[in-house]
PDB file of N, CA, C, O and CB in Angstrom:
ATOM      1  N   MET A   1       0.819  -1.241   0.022  1.00  0.00           N
ATOM      2  CA  MET A   1      -0.011  -0.033  -0.010  1.00  0.00           C
ATOM      3  C   MET A   1       0.908   1.249   0.015  1.00  0.00           C
ATOM      4  O   MET A   1       1.862   1.333   0.788  1.00  0.00           O
ATOM      5  CB  MET A   1      -1.021  -0.034   1.227  1.00  0.00           C
ATOM      6  N   ALA A   2       0.580   2.191  -0.833  1.00  0.00           N
ATOM      7  CA  ALA A   2       1.328   3.440  -0.924  1.00  0.00           C
ATOM      8  C   ALA A   2       1.046   4.329   0.290  1.00  0.00           C
ATOM      9  O   ALA A   2      -0.094   4.395   0.751  1.00  0.00           O
ATOM     10  CB  ALA A   2       0.974   4.183  -2.225  1.00  0.00           C
ATOM     11  N   ARG A   3       1.990   4.958   0.771  1.00  0.00           N
ATOM     12  CA  ARG A   3       1.869   5.810   1.920  1.00  0.00           C
ATOM     13  C   ARG A   3       1.439   7.228   1.391  1.00  0.00           C
ATOM     14  O   ARG A   3       1.944   7.701   0.373  1.00  0.00           O
ATOM     15  CB  ARG A   3       3.244   5.852   2.745  1.00  0.00           C
ATOM     16  N   LYS A   4       0.542   7.842   2.085  1.00  0.00           N
ATOM     17  CA  LYS A   4       0.098   9.201   1.741  1.00  0.00           C
ATOM     18  C   LYS A   4       1.168  10.179   2.109  1.00  0.00           C
ATOM     19  O   LYS A   4       1.737  10.039   3.192  1.00  0.00           O
ATOM     20  CB  LYS A   4      -1.219   9.564   2.448  1.00  0.00           C
ATOM     21  N   ARG A   5       1.485  11.130   1.324  1.00  0.00           N
ATOM     22  CA  ARG A   5       2.475  12.135   1.508  1.00  0.00           C
ATOM     23  C   ARG A   5       1.831  13.364   2.247  1.00  0.00           C
ATOM     24  O   ARG A   5       0.884  13.983   1.761  1.00  0.00           O
ATOM     25  CB  ARG A   5       3.084  12.536   0.126  1.00  0.00           C
ATOM     26  N   VAL A   6       2.374  13.656   3.381  1.00  0.00           N
ATOM     27  CA  VAL A   6       1.874  14.843   4.170  1.00  0.00           C
ATOM     28  C   VAL A   6       3.061  15.619   4.704  1.00  0.00           C
ATOM     29  O   VAL A   6       4.174  15.094   4.746  1.00  0.00           O
ATOM     30  CB  VAL A   6       0.935  14.397   5.376  1.00  0.00           C
ATOM     31  N   SER A   7       2.844  16.855   5.112  1.00  0.00           N
ATOM     32  CA  SER A   7       3.905  17.682   5.619  1.00  0.00           C
ATOM     33  C   SER A   7       4.244  17.283   7.083  1.00  0.00           C
ATOM     34  O   SER A   7       3.488  16.596   7.771  1.00  0.00           O
ATOM     35  CB  SER A   7       3.500  19.172   5.527  1.00  0.00           C
ATOM     36  N   SER A   8       5.414  17.756   7.493  1.00  0.00           N
ATOM     37  CA  SER A   8       5.801  17.513   8.918  1.00  0.00           C
ATOM     38  C   SER A   8       4.873  18.159   9.920  1.00  0.00           C
ATOM     39  O   SER A   8       4.690  17.649  11.026  1.00  0.00           O
ATOM     40  CB  SER A   8       7.203  18.022   9.172  1.00  0.00           C
ATOM     41  N   VAL A   9       4.269  19.311   9.530  1.00  0.00           N
ATOM     42  CA  VAL A   9       3.272  19.954  10.441  1.00  0.00           C
ATOM     43  C   VAL A   9       2.045  19.084  10.660  1.00  0.00           C
ATOM     44  O   VAL A   9       1.542  18.962  11.777  1.00  0.00           O
ATOM     45  CB  VAL A   9       2.825  21.314   9.874  1.00  0.00           C
ATOM     46  N   ASP A  10       1.570  18.478   9.567  1.00  0.00           N
ATOM     47  CA  ASP A  10       0.432  17.585   9.683  1.00  0.00           C
ATOM     48  C   ASP A  10       0.704  16.399  10.602  1.00  0.00           C
ATOM     49  O   ASP A  10      -0.084  16.055  11.484  1.00  0.00           O
ATOM     50  CB  ASP A  10       0.038  17.091   8.324  1.00  0.00           C
ATOM     51  N   ILE A  11       1.907  15.770  10.336  1.00  0.00           N
ATOM     52  CA  ILE A  11       2.250  14.622  11.204  1.00  0.00           C
ATOM     53  C   ILE A  11       2.330  15.067  12.694  1.00  0.00           C
ATOM     54  O   ILE A  11       1.895  14.346  13.592  1.00  0.00           O
ATOM     55  CB  ILE A  11       3.623  13.987  10.750  1.00  0.00           C
ATOM     56  N   ASN A  12       2.883  16.244  12.917  1.00  0.00           N
ATOM     57  CA  ASN A  12       3.019  16.748  14.256  1.00  0.00           C
ATOM     58  C   ASN A  12       1.723  16.852  14.938  1.00  0.00           C
ATOM     59  O   ASN A  12       1.554  16.390  16.067  1.00  0.00           O
ATOM     60  CB  ASN A  12       3.678  18.043  14.258  1.00  0.00           C
ATOM     61  N   TRP A  13       0.729  17.503  14.216  1.00  0.00           N
ATOM     62  CA  TRP A  13      -0.606  17.673  14.779  1.00  0.00           C
ATOM     63  C   TRP A  13      -1.311  16.303  15.035  1.00  0.00           C
ATOM     64  O   TRP A  13      -1.981  16.137  16.054  1.00  0.00           O
ATOM     65  CB  TRP A  13      -1.457  18.542  13.826  1.00  0.00           C
ATOM     66  N   MET A  14      -1.154  15.340  14.111  1.00  0.00           N
ATOM     67  CA  MET A  14      -1.698  13.977  14.256  1.00  0.00           C
ATOM     68  C   MET A  14      -1.232  13.369  15.585  1.00  0.00           C
ATOM     69  O   MET A  14      -2.016  12.810  16.352  1.00  0.00           O
ATOM     70  CB  MET A  14      -1.256  13.070  13.058  1.00  0.00           C
ATOM     71  N   ILE A  15       0.081  13.504  15.821  1.00  0.00           N
ATOM     72  CA  ILE A  15       0.666  12.933  17.074  1.00  0.00           C
ATOM     73  C   ILE A  15       0.128  13.646  18.309  1.00  0.00           C
ATOM     74  O   ILE A  15      -0.275  12.987  19.267  1.00  0.00           O
ATOM     75  CB  ILE A  15       2.221  13.038  17.054  1.00  0.00           C
ATOM     76  N   ILE A  16       0.114  14.978  18.308  1.00  0.00           N
ATOM     77  CA  ILE A  16      -0.375  15.751  19.397  1.00  0.00           C
ATOM     78  C   ILE A  16      -1.820  15.483  19.692  1.00  0.00           C
ATOM     79  O   ILE A  16      -2.192  15.386  20.861  1.00  0.00           O
ATOM     80  CB  ILE A  16      -0.174  17.168  19.128  1.00  0.00           C
ATOM     81  N   GLU A  17      -2.653  15.358  18.683  1.00  0.00           N
ATOM     82  CA  GLU A  17      -4.076  15.088  18.900  1.00  0.00           C
ATOM     83  C   GLU A  17      -4.272  13.712  19.479  1.00  0.00           C
ATOM     84  O   GLU A  17      -5.150  13.561  20.328  1.00  0.00           O
ATOM     85  CB  GLU A  17      -4.862  15.223  17.601  1.00  0.00           C
ATOM     86  N   GLN A  18      -3.514  12.672  19.084  1.00  0.00           N
ATOM     87  CA  GLN A  18      -3.655  11.348  19.631  1.00  0.00           C
ATOM     88  C   GLN A  18      -3.098  11.293  21.051  1.00  0.00           C
ATOM     89  O   GLN A  18      -3.604  10.549  21.891  1.00  0.00           O
ATOM     90  CB  GLN A  18      -2.959  10.331  18.740  1.00  0.00           C
ATOM     91  N   MET A  19      -2.073  12.070  21.312  1.00  0.00           N
ATOM     92  CA  MET A  19      -1.481  12.065  22.678  1.00  0.00           C
ATOM     93  C   MET A  19      -2.417  12.779  23.667  1.00  0.00           C
ATOM     94  O   MET A  19      -2.434  12.443  24.852  1.00  0.00           O
ATOM     95  CB  MET A  19      -0.068  12.763  22.676  1.00  0.00           C
ATOM     96  N   LYS A  20      -3.213  13.784  23.175  1.00  0.00           N
ATOM     97  CA  LYS A  20      -4.062  14.518  24.029  1.00  0.00           C
ATOM     98  C   LYS A  20      -5.185  13.592  24.512  1.00  0.00           C
ATOM     99  O   LYS A  20      -5.747  13.827  25.582  1.00  0.00           O
ATOM    100  CB  LYS A  20      -4.604  15.755  23.313  1.00  0.00           C
ATOM    101  N   ASP A  21      -5.514  12.577  23.772  1.00  0.00           N
ATOM    102  CA  ASP A  21      -6.628  11.628  24.193  1.00  0.00           C
ATOM    103  C   ASP A  21      -6.229  10.942  25.455  1.00  0.00           C
ATOM    104  O   ASP A  21      -7.125  10.609  26.230  1.00  0.00           O
ATOM    105  CB  ASP A  21      -6.947  10.543  23.085  1.00  0.00           C
ATOM    106  N   GLY A  22      -5.000  10.698  25.743  1.00  0.00           N
ATOM    107  CA  GLY A  22      -4.565  10.007  26.997  1.00  0.00           C
ATOM    108  C   GLY A  22      -4.570  10.955  28.192  1.00  0.00           C
ATOM    109  O   GLY A  22      -4.554  12.177  28.040  1.00  0.00           O
ATOM    110  N   ASP A  23      -4.594  10.362  29.382  1.00  0.00           N
ATOM    111  CA  ASP A  23      -4.638  11.180  30.603  1.00  0.00           C
ATOM    112  C   ASP A  23      -3.292  11.464  31.146  1.00  0.00           C
ATOM    113  O   ASP A  23      -3.185  12.199  32.129  1.00  0.00           O
ATOM    114  CB  ASP A  23      -5.447  10.519  31.651  1.00  0.00           C
ATOM    115  N   ASP A  24      -2.195  10.905  30.544  1.00  0.00           N
ATOM    116  CA  ASP A  24      -0.870  11.076  31.074  1.00  0.00           C
ATOM    117  C   ASP A  24       0.023  11.954  30.248  1.00  0.00           C
ATOM    118  O   ASP A  24       1.241  11.914  30.416  1.00  0.00           O
ATOM    119  CB  ASP A  24      -0.245   9.785  31.233  1.00  0.00           C
ATOM    120  N   CYS A  25      -0.538  12.754  29.352  1.00  0.00           N
ATOM    121  CA  CYS A  25       0.267  13.654  28.504  1.00  0.00           C
ATOM    122  C   CYS A  25       0.198  15.089  29.043  1.00  0.00           C
ATOM    123  O   CYS A  25      -0.886  15.651  29.204  1.00  0.00           O
ATOM    124  CB  CYS A  25      -0.230  13.607  27.021  1.00  0.00           C
ATOM    125  N   PRO A  26       1.378  15.675  29.319  1.00  0.00           N
ATOM    126  CA  PRO A  26       1.331  16.998  29.824  1.00  0.00           C
ATOM    127  C   PRO A  26       1.087  18.075  28.715  1.00  0.00           C
ATOM    128  O   PRO A  26       1.321  17.832  27.532  1.00  0.00           O
ATOM    129  CB  PRO A  26       2.608  17.270  30.553  1.00  0.00           C
ATOM    130  N   GLY A  27       0.652  19.160  29.111  1.00  0.00           N
ATOM    131  CA  GLY A  27       0.428  20.258  28.135  1.00  0.00           C
ATOM    132  C   GLY A  27       1.738  20.822  27.635  1.00  0.00           C
ATOM    133  O   GLY A  27       2.751  20.674  28.319  1.00  0.00           O
ATOM    134  N   GLY A  28       1.771  21.451  26.496  1.00  0.00           N
ATOM    135  CA  GLY A  28       2.944  22.019  25.963  1.00  0.00           C
ATOM    136  C   GLY A  28       3.960  20.977  25.401  1.00  0.00           C
ATOM    137  O   GLY A  28       5.171  21.175  25.499  1.00  0.00           O
ATOM    138  N   LEU A  29       3.470  19.925  24.842  1.00  0.00           N
ATOM    139  CA  LEU A  29       4.332  18.857  24.269  1.00  0.00           C
ATOM    140  C   LEU A  29       5.014  19.415  23.038  1.00  0.00           C
ATOM    141  O   LEU A  29       4.364  19.891  22.108  1.00  0.00           O
ATOM    142  CB  LEU A  29       3.502  17.559  23.904  1.00  0.00           C
ATOM    143  N   SER A  30       6.313  19.348  23.047  1.00  0.00           N
ATOM    144  CA  SER A  30       7.153  19.828  21.931  1.00  0.00           C
ATOM    145  C   SER A  30       7.713  18.662  21.141  1.00  0.00           C
ATOM    146  O   SER A  30       8.491  17.849  21.640  1.00  0.00           O
ATOM    147  CB  SER A  30       8.306  20.709  22.451  1.00  0.00           C
ATOM    148  N   ILE A  31       7.263  18.611  19.822  1.00  0.00           N
ATOM    149  CA  ILE A  31       7.642  17.488  18.923  1.00  0.00           C
ATOM    150  C   ILE A  31       8.281  18.039  17.712  1.00  0.00           C
ATOM    151  O   ILE A  31       7.804  19.050  17.196  1.00  0.00           O
ATOM    152  CB  ILE A  31       6.430  16.619  18.527  1.00  0.00           C
ATOM    153  N   ALA A  32       9.343  17.445  17.205  1.00  0.00           N
ATOM    154  CA  ALA A  32       9.952  17.745  15.944  1.00  0.00           C
ATOM    155  C   ALA A  32       9.866  16.520  15.028  1.00  0.00           C
ATOM    156  O   ALA A  32      10.098  15.393  15.465  1.00  0.00           O
ATOM    157  CB  ALA A  32      11.404  18.189  16.143  1.00  0.00           C
ATOM    158  N   ILE A  33       9.542  16.742  13.795  1.00  0.00           N
ATOM    159  CA  ILE A  33       9.510  15.687  12.796  1.00  0.00           C
ATOM    160  C   ILE A  33      10.731  15.873  11.871  1.00  0.00           C
ATOM    161  O   ILE A  33      10.891  16.900  11.210  1.00  0.00           O
ATOM    162  CB  ILE A  33       8.155  15.715  11.981  1.00  0.00           C
ATOM    163  N   VAL A  34      11.548  14.873  11.856  1.00  0.00           N
ATOM    164  CA  VAL A  34      12.775  15.011  11.072  1.00  0.00           C
ATOM    165  C   VAL A  34      12.899  13.826  10.034  1.00  0.00           C
ATOM    166  O   VAL A  34      12.379  12.738  10.282  1.00  0.00           O
ATOM    167  CB  VAL A  34      14.032  15.045  12.044  1.00  0.00           C
ATOM    168  N   PRO A  35      13.560  14.047   8.927  1.00  0.00           N
ATOM    169  CA  PRO A  35      13.728  12.995   7.941  1.00  0.00           C
ATOM    170  C   PRO A  35      14.660  11.883   8.504  1.00  0.00           C
ATOM    171  O   PRO A  35      15.596  12.162   9.253  1.00  0.00           O
ATOM    172  CB  PRO A  35      14.302  13.589   6.614  1.00  0.00           C
ATOM    173  N   ASP A  36      14.373  10.629   8.121  1.00  0.00           N
ATOM    174  CA  ASP A  36      15.144   9.516   8.585  1.00  0.00           C
ATOM    175  C   ASP A  36      15.311   8.551   7.398  1.00  0.00           C
ATOM    176  O   ASP A  36      14.339   8.208   6.724  1.00  0.00           O
ATOM    177  CB  ASP A  36      14.460   8.828   9.816  1.00  0.00           C
ATOM    178  N   ASN A  37      16.557   8.120   7.155  1.00  0.00           N
ATOM    179  CA  ASN A  37      16.808   7.167   6.037  1.00  0.00           C
ATOM    180  C   ASN A  37      16.124   5.816   6.151  1.00  0.00           C
ATOM    181  O   ASN A  37      15.713   5.230   5.149  1.00  0.00           O
ATOM    182  CB  ASN A  37      18.265   6.925   5.919  1.00  0.00           C
ATOM    183  N   LYS A  38      16.007   5.338   7.353  1.00  0.00           N
ATOM    184  CA  LYS A  38      15.443   4.001   7.537  1.00  0.00           C
ATOM    185  C   LYS A  38      13.899   4.042   7.484  1.00  0.00           C
ATOM    186  O   LYS A  38      13.327   3.193   6.800  1.00  0.00           O
ATOM    187  CB  LYS A  38      15.921   3.402   8.889  1.00  0.00           C
ATOM    188  N   HIS A  39      13.206   4.940   8.135  1.00  0.00           N
ATOM    189  CA  HIS A  39      11.773   4.920   8.244  1.00  0.00           C
ATOM    190  C   HIS A  39      11.123   6.036   7.424  1.00  0.00           C
ATOM    191  O   HIS A  39       9.896   6.083   7.343  1.00  0.00           O
ATOM    192  CB  HIS A  39      11.373   5.031   9.687  1.00  0.00           C
ATOM    193  N   GLY A  40      11.879   6.912   6.830  1.00  0.00           N
ATOM    194  CA  GLY A  40      11.288   8.050   6.105  1.00  0.00           C
ATOM    195  C   GLY A  40      11.243   9.329   6.933  1.00  0.00           C
ATOM    196  O   GLY A  40      11.626  10.407   6.481  1.00  0.00           O
ATOM    197  N   TRP A  41      10.749   9.163   8.193  1.00  0.00           N
ATOM    198  CA  TRP A  41      10.792  10.278   9.105  1.00  0.00           C
ATOM    199  C   TRP A  41      10.747   9.781  10.539  1.00  0.00           C
ATOM    200  O   TRP A  41      10.365   8.638  10.788  1.00  0.00           O
ATOM    201  CB  TRP A  41       9.645  11.241   8.832  1.00  0.00           C
ATOM    202  N   ARG A  42      11.138  10.636  11.493  1.00  0.00           N
ATOM    203  CA  ARG A  42      11.083  10.257  12.923  1.00  0.00           C
ATOM    204  C   ARG A  42      10.422  11.463  13.684  1.00  0.00           C
ATOM    205  O   ARG A  42      10.463  12.611  13.242  1.00  0.00           O
ATOM    206  CB  ARG A  42      12.582   9.916  13.510  1.00  0.00           C
ATOM    207  N   ALA A  43       9.851  11.135  14.784  1.00  0.00           N
ATOM    208  CA  ALA A  43       9.301  12.197  15.674  1.00  0.00           C
ATOM    209  C   ALA A  43      10.138  12.217  16.918  1.00  0.00           C
ATOM    210  O   ALA A  43      10.334  11.179  17.550  1.00  0.00           O
ATOM    211  CB  ALA A  43       7.776  11.957  16.032  1.00  0.00           C
ATOM    212  N   LEU A  44      10.628  13.354  17.279  1.00  0.00           N
ATOM    213  CA  LEU A  44      11.468  13.529  18.423  1.00  0.00           C
ATOM    214  C   LEU A  44      10.770  14.413  19.433  1.00  0.00           C
ATOM    215  O   LEU A  44      10.134  15.401  19.067  1.00  0.00           O
ATOM    216  CB  LEU A  44      12.809  14.111  18.022  1.00  0.00           C
ATOM    217  N   VAL A  45      10.885  14.062  20.706  1.00  0.00           N
ATOM    218  CA  VAL A  45      10.255  14.847  21.760  1.00  0.00           C
ATOM    219  C   VAL A  45      11.331  15.790  22.327  1.00  0.00           C
ATOM    220  O   VAL A  45      12.459  15.365  22.578  1.00  0.00           O
ATOM    221  CB  VAL A  45       9.637  13.914  22.892  1.00  0.00           C
ATOM    222  N   GLY A  46      10.985  17.049  22.522  1.00  0.00           N
ATOM    223  CA  GLY A  46      11.879  18.030  23.119  1.00  0.00           C
ATOM    224  C   GLY A  46      12.351  17.539  24.521  1.00  0.00           C
ATOM    225  O   GLY A  46      11.632  16.810  25.204  1.00  0.00           O
ATOM    226  N   ALA A  47      13.514  17.938  24.908  1.00  0.00           N
ATOM    227  CA  ALA A  47      14.098  17.516  26.220  1.00  0.00           C
ATOM    228  C   ALA A  47      13.200  17.898  27.356  1.00  0.00           C
ATOM    229  O   ALA A  47      12.971  17.085  28.251  1.00  0.00           O
ATOM    230  CB  ALA A  47      15.486  18.143  26.441  1.00  0.00           C
ATOM    231  N   ARG A  48      12.668  19.135  27.359  1.00  0.00           N
ATOM    232  CA  ARG A  48      11.807  19.597  28.539  1.00  0.00           C
ATOM    233  C   ARG A  48      10.547  18.730  28.557  1.00  0.00           C
ATOM    234  O   ARG A  48      10.102  18.324  29.631  1.00  0.00           O
ATOM    235  CB  ARG A  48      11.398  21.186  28.424  1.00  0.00           C
ATOM    236  N   SER A  49       9.954  18.432  27.367  1.00  0.00           N
ATOM    237  CA  SER A  49       8.766  17.706  27.317  1.00  0.00           C
ATOM    238  C   SER A  49       9.018  16.212  27.727  1.00  0.00           C
ATOM    239  O   SER A  49       8.187  15.586  28.386  1.00  0.00           O
ATOM    240  CB  SER A  49       8.171  17.825  25.925  1.00  0.00           C
ATOM    241  N   GLN A  50      10.189  15.679  27.311  1.00  0.00           N
ATOM    242  CA  GLN A  50      10.469  14.264  27.618  1.00  0.00           C
ATOM    243  C   GLN A  50      10.583  14.066  29.149  1.00  0.00           C
ATOM    244  O   GLN A  50      10.173  13.016  29.644  1.00  0.00           O
ATOM    245  CB  GLN A  50      11.792  13.796  26.903  1.00  0.00           C
ATOM    246  N   ARG A  51      11.099  14.990  29.878  1.00  0.00           N
ATOM    247  CA  ARG A  51      11.280  14.901  31.336  1.00  0.00           C
ATOM    248  C   ARG A  51       9.914  14.761  32.031  1.00  0.00           C
ATOM    249  O   ARG A  51       9.813  14.178  33.111  1.00  0.00           O
ATOM    250  CB  ARG A  51      12.040  16.161  31.875  1.00  0.00           C
ATOM    251  N   HIS A  52       8.886  15.296  31.404  1.00  0.00           N
ATOM    252  CA  HIS A  52       7.542  15.359  32.003  1.00  0.00           C
ATOM    253  C   HIS A  52       6.640  14.180  31.580  1.00  0.00           C
ATOM    254  O   HIS A  52       5.534  14.000  32.089  1.00  0.00           O
ATOM    255  CB  HIS A  52       6.870  16.679  31.616  1.00  0.00           C
ATOM    256  N   LEU A  53       7.175  13.370  30.606  1.00  0.00           N
ATOM    257  CA  LEU A  53       6.362  12.279  30.078  1.00  0.00           C
ATOM    258  C   LEU A  53       6.596  11.022  30.939  1.00  0.00           C
ATOM    259  O   LEU A  53       7.742  10.706  31.260  1.00  0.00           O
ATOM    260  CB  LEU A  53       6.705  12.004  28.569  1.00  0.00           C
ATOM    261  N   SER A  54       5.571  10.336  31.296  1.00  0.00           N
ATOM    262  CA  SER A  54       5.698   9.043  31.993  1.00  0.00           C
ATOM    263  C   SER A  54       6.197   8.030  31.047  1.00  0.00           C
ATOM    264  O   SER A  54       6.130   8.219  29.832  1.00  0.00           O
ATOM    265  CB  SER A  54       4.376   8.583  32.598  1.00  0.00           C
ATOM    266  N   PRO A  55       6.717   6.917  31.587  1.00  0.00           N
ATOM    267  CA  PRO A  55       7.109   5.776  30.712  1.00  0.00           C
ATOM    268  C   PRO A  55       5.932   5.308  29.825  1.00  0.00           C
ATOM    269  O   PRO A  55       6.084   5.021  28.638  1.00  0.00           O
ATOM    270  CB  PRO A  55       7.618   4.579  31.583  1.00  0.00           C
ATOM    271  N   ARG A  56       4.736   5.246  30.483  1.00  0.00           N
ATOM    272  CA  ARG A  56       3.540   4.859  29.704  1.00  0.00           C
ATOM    273  C   ARG A  56       3.260   5.775  28.544  1.00  0.00           C
ATOM    274  O   ARG A  56       2.875   5.309  27.472  1.00  0.00           O
ATOM    275  CB  ARG A  56       2.334   4.826  30.591  1.00  0.00           C
ATOM    276  N   ALA A  57       3.449   7.123  28.735  1.00  0.00           N
ATOM    277  CA  ALA A  57       3.203   8.113  27.687  1.00  0.00           C
ATOM    278  C   ALA A  57       4.264   7.932  26.602  1.00  0.00           C
ATOM    279  O   ALA A  57       3.956   8.048  25.416  1.00  0.00           O
ATOM    280  CB  ALA A  57       3.228   9.577  28.265  1.00  0.00           C
ATOM    281  N   MET A  58       5.524   7.644  26.998  1.00  0.00           N
ATOM    282  CA  MET A  58       6.581   7.423  25.990  1.00  0.00           C
ATOM    283  C   MET A  58       6.327   6.231  25.152  1.00  0.00           C
ATOM    284  O   MET A  58       6.605   6.251  23.952  1.00  0.00           O
ATOM    285  CB  MET A  58       7.911   7.277  26.637  1.00  0.00           C
ATOM    286  N   ARG A  59       5.785   5.139  25.757  1.00  0.00           N
ATOM    287  CA  ARG A  59       5.504   3.930  24.966  1.00  0.00           C
ATOM    288  C   ARG A  59       4.334   4.164  24.016  1.00  0.00           C
ATOM    289  O   ARG A  59       4.308   3.602  22.921  1.00  0.00           O
ATOM    290  CB  ARG A  59       5.200   2.733  25.893  1.00  0.00           C
ATOM    291  N   ARG A  60       3.331   5.014  24.434  1.00  0.00           N
ATOM    292  CA  ARG A  60       2.222   5.389  23.532  1.00  0.00           C
ATOM    293  C   ARG A  60       2.666   6.279  22.474  1.00  0.00           C
ATOM    294  O   ARG A  60       2.180   6.175  21.348  1.00  0.00           O
ATOM    295  CB  ARG A  60       1.114   6.038  24.263  1.00  0.00           C
ATOM    296  N   PHE A  61       3.610   7.203  22.767  1.00  0.00           N
ATOM    297  CA  PHE A  61       4.228   8.006  21.724  1.00  0.00           C
ATOM    298  C   PHE A  61       4.909   7.203  20.669  1.00  0.00           C
ATOM    299  O   PHE A  61       4.734   7.435  19.473  1.00  0.00           O
ATOM    300  CB  PHE A  61       5.192   8.931  22.310  1.00  0.00           C
ATOM    301  N   ALA A  62       5.681   6.262  21.113  1.00  0.00           N
ATOM    302  CA  ALA A  62       6.385   5.342  20.125  1.00  0.00           C
ATOM    303  C   ALA A  62       5.374   4.515  19.296  1.00  0.00           C
ATOM    304  O   ALA A  62       5.572   4.306  18.099  1.00  0.00           O
ATOM    305  CB  ALA A  62       7.364   4.345  20.893  1.00  0.00           C
ATOM    306  N   ALA A  63       4.328   4.066  19.925  1.00  0.00           N
ATOM    307  CA  ALA A  63       3.303   3.304  19.174  1.00  0.00           C
ATOM    308  C   ALA A  63       2.625   4.196  18.097  1.00  0.00           C
ATOM    309  O   ALA A  63       2.420   3.770  16.960  1.00  0.00           O
ATOM    310  CB  ALA A  63       2.220   2.735  20.164  1.00  0.00           C
ATOM    311  N   ILE A  64       2.295   5.410  18.484  1.00  0.00           N
ATOM    312  CA  ILE A  64       1.602   6.362  17.588  1.00  0.00           C
ATOM    313  C   ILE A  64       2.606   6.620  16.455  1.00  0.00           C
ATOM    314  O   ILE A  64       2.193   6.575  15.296  1.00  0.00           O
ATOM    315  CB  ILE A  64       1.160   7.743  18.353  1.00  0.00           C
ATOM    316  N   GLU A  65       3.915   6.892  16.714  1.00  0.00           N
ATOM    317  CA  GLU A  65       4.890   7.191  15.632  1.00  0.00           C
ATOM    318  C   GLU A  65       4.956   5.966  14.667  1.00  0.00           C
ATOM    319  O   GLU A  65       4.934   6.146  13.449  1.00  0.00           O
ATOM    320  CB  GLU A  65       6.348   7.515  16.246  1.00  0.00           C
ATOM    321  N   LYS A  66       5.031   4.791  15.185  1.00  0.00           N
ATOM    322  CA  LYS A  66       5.130   3.599  14.318  1.00  0.00           C
ATOM    323  C   LYS A  66       3.934   3.475  13.419  1.00  0.00           C
ATOM    324  O   LYS A  66       4.054   3.223  12.220  1.00  0.00           O
ATOM    325  CB  LYS A  66       5.270   2.333  15.149  1.00  0.00           C
ATOM    326  N   GLU A  67       2.726   3.665  14.043  1.00  0.00           N
ATOM    327  CA  GLU A  67       1.457   3.547  13.245  1.00  0.00           C
ATOM    328  C   GLU A  67       1.385   4.614  12.160  1.00  0.00           C
ATOM    329  O   GLU A  67       0.966   4.316  11.042  1.00  0.00           O
ATOM    330  CB  GLU A  67       0.205   3.672  14.170  1.00  0.00           C
ATOM    331  N   LEU A  68       1.775   5.825  12.455  1.00  0.00           N
ATOM    332  CA  LEU A  68       1.761   6.903  11.458  1.00  0.00           C
ATOM    333  C   LEU A  68       2.899   6.707  10.400  1.00  0.00           C
ATOM    334  O   LEU A  68       2.692   7.040   9.233  1.00  0.00           O
ATOM    335  CB  LEU A  68       1.918   8.292  12.178  1.00  0.00           C
ATOM    336  N   GLN A  69       4.036   6.198  10.768  1.00  0.00           N
ATOM    337  CA  GLN A  69       5.066   5.917   9.757  1.00  0.00           C
ATOM    338  C   GLN A  69       4.613   4.923   8.713  1.00  0.00           C
ATOM    339  O   GLN A  69       5.014   5.017   7.553  1.00  0.00           O
ATOM    340  CB  GLN A  69       6.311   5.401  10.419  1.00  0.00           C
ATOM    341  N   ALA A  70       3.785   3.973   9.105  1.00  0.00           N
ATOM    342  CA  ALA A  70       3.285   2.930   8.143  1.00  0.00           C
ATOM    343  C   ALA A  70       2.293   3.558   7.176  1.00  0.00           C
ATOM    344  O   ALA A  70       2.105   3.046   6.072  1.00  0.00           O
ATOM    345  CB  ALA A  70       2.598   1.724   8.906  1.00  0.00           C
ATOM    346  N   SER A  71       1.648   4.667   7.572  1.00  0.00           N
ATOM    347  CA  SER A  71       0.586   5.237   6.682  1.00  0.00           C
ATOM    348  C   SER A  71       1.053   6.508   5.967  1.00  0.00           C
ATOM    349  O   SER A  71       0.517   6.821   4.905  1.00  0.00           O
ATOM    350  CB  SER A  71      -0.692   5.559   7.504  1.00  0.00           C
ATOM    351  N   TYR A  72       1.993   7.228   6.480  1.00  0.00           N
ATOM    352  CA  TYR A  72       2.338   8.595   5.887  1.00  0.00           C
ATOM    353  C   TYR A  72       3.788   8.677   5.687  1.00  0.00           C
ATOM    354  O   TYR A  72       4.624   8.187   6.446  1.00  0.00           O
ATOM    355  CB  TYR A  72       1.881   9.789   6.796  1.00  0.00           C
ATOM    356  N   ALA A  73       4.041   9.368   4.549  1.00  0.00           N
ATOM    357  CA  ALA A  73       5.452   9.690   4.146  1.00  0.00           C
ATOM    358  C   ALA A  73       5.580  11.169   4.202  1.00  0.00           C
ATOM    359  O   ALA A  73       4.602  11.895   4.025  1.00  0.00           O
ATOM    360  CB  ALA A  73       5.826   9.149   2.694  1.00  0.00           C
ATOM    361  N   LEU A  74       6.770  11.627   4.446  1.00  0.00           N
ATOM    362  CA  LEU A  74       7.120  13.038   4.569  1.00  0.00           C
ATOM    363  C   LEU A  74       7.208  13.685   3.188  1.00  0.00           C
ATOM    364  O   LEU A  74       7.999  13.222   2.366  1.00  0.00           O
ATOM    365  CB  LEU A  74       8.451  13.202   5.325  1.00  0.00           C
ATOM    366  N   SER A  75       6.438  14.729   2.895  1.00  0.00           N
ATOM    367  CA  SER A  75       6.477  15.324   1.596  1.00  0.00           C
ATOM    368  C   SER A  75       7.169  16.713   1.625  1.00  0.00           C
ATOM    369  O   SER A  75       7.023  17.464   2.590  1.00  0.00           O
ATOM    370  CB  SER A  75       5.064  15.435   1.052  1.00  0.00           C
ATOM    371  N   GLY A  76       7.905  17.031   0.575  1.00  0.00           N
ATOM    372  CA  GLY A  76       8.433  18.380   0.409  1.00  0.00           C
ATOM    373  C   GLY A  76       9.546  18.683   1.325  1.00  0.00           C
ATOM    374  O   GLY A  76      10.024  19.817   1.327  1.00  0.00           O
ATOM    375  N   ASP A  77      10.019  17.719   2.141  1.00  0.00           N
ATOM    376  CA  ASP A  77      11.144  18.054   3.073  1.00  0.00           C
ATOM    377  C   ASP A  77      12.346  17.258   2.593  1.00  0.00           C
ATOM    378  O   ASP A  77      13.421  17.346   3.186  1.00  0.00           O
ATOM    379  CB  ASP A  77      10.795  17.707   4.617  1.00  0.00           C
TER     380      ASP A  77
END
């Protein structure tokens, strides 16, 4: 199946919206979407945000990233 091409901003908002659904995600989550040779793109959590995320929230973040990587490719970057 071909992956849909979207911008890094769109991927960022998809992750934030899915993270907000959980009860263990702090406000002000800082995420950067960067190109990656192996997966096409990666989502990185800012250092300040990462300190406030629980291990459960980090696992959920990784699962969301993996799910979106299977469906979406980075466009124009």
